[in-house]
C-alpha positions as CSV (number, residue, x, y, z in Angstrom):
1,M,109.7,70.2,109.3
2,C,108.1,72.9,110.9
3,L,106.9,76.2,109.5
4,A,105.5,79.4,111.2
5,V,103.0,81.6,109.4
6,P,103.2,85.4,109.6
7,G,99.9,87.4,110.3
8,K,98.8,90.6,111.8
9,L,97.6,91.1,115.4
10,T,94.3,92.6,115.2
11,S,93.4,92.5,119.1
12,I,94.6,91.2,122.4
13,N,92.3,89.4,125.3
14,A,93.6,90.9,128.4
15,G,94.8,87.8,131.0
16,D,97.6,86.3,132.7
17,P,100.9,86.1,130.8
18,L,100.9,82.6,130.2
19,T,97.4,82.3,128.8
20,R,97.2,85.7,127.0
21,T,95.6,85.7,123.7
22,G,94.9,87.2,120.4
23,T,93.1,87.4,117.5
24,V,95.5,87.3,114.1
25,D,94.6,87.9,110.6
26,F,96.3,85.5,108.0
27,S,95.3,87.6,104.7
28,G,91.5,87.2,106.1
29,I,91.4,84.2,107.9
30,F,91.2,85.0,111.5
31,M,92.7,82.7,113.9
32,T,92.4,82.8,118.0
33,V,96.3,82.3,119.1
34,N,98.5,82.2,122.5
35,L,100.7,84.9,123.0
36,A,102.9,83.9,125.9
37,F,105.7,83.4,123.7
38,A,105.5,87.0,122.5
39,P,104.7,88.9,125.2
40,E,106.0,92.3,123.5
41,A,103.6,91.4,120.7
42,A,101.1,94.3,120.5
43,V,98.0,95.3,118.4
44,E,99.1,95.8,114.6
45,D,102.2,94.1,115.2
46,Y,103.2,91.0,112.9
47,V,103.5,87.6,114.9
48,L,104.7,84.3,113.5
49,V,102.5,81.5,114.5
50,H,103.3,78.0,115.0
51,A,100.7,75.5,115.9
52,G,98.4,78.0,117.6
53,I,101.2,80.0,119.1
54,A,103.0,83.1,118.4
55,I,106.5,82.6,118.9
56,G,107.8,86.1,118.1
57,T,107.3,89.3,116.5
58,I,108.6,89.7,112.8
59,N,108.4,93.4,110.9
60,K,105.8,94.4,108.3
61,E,108.3,93.8,105.5
62,E,109.9,90.7,106.2
63,A,106.0,89.3,106.9
64,A,105.0,90.6,103.3
65,R,108.2,88.8,101.7
66,V,106.8,85.4,103.4
67,M,103.1,85.8,102.6
68,Q,104.3,86.4,99.0
69,Y,106.4,83.3,98.9
70,L,103.8,81.0,100.4
71,A,101.1,82.7,97.9
72,E,103.6,81.8,94.9
73,I,103.8,78.3,96.7
74,S,100.1,77.6,96.6
75,Q,99.4,79.1,93.1
76,S,102.3,76.8,91.8
77,A,100.9,73.6,93.7
78,T,97.3,74.6,92.1
79,E,98.8,74.8,88.6
80,D,100.6,71.5,89.1
81,D,97.4,70.2,90.2
82,H,95.7,71.1,86.8
83,R,98.7,69.3,84.6
């Protein structure tokens, strides 16, 4: 199973369309990702990232919903570990 995680694009490094990268904020964790598969992505957009590659953009509301689900899963797993 594959999982793409949403994050907010905070900066873009200019370059060839195939090697263009950007910095994505995943709730305080920043990572440089490849933007070749999301050429439409702009700073402040939310992107879905899989294996270090932004595979598309997502609207802010959907990104927030997914991030909330991931937080709930993480919290549940933490609670299970302490039982």
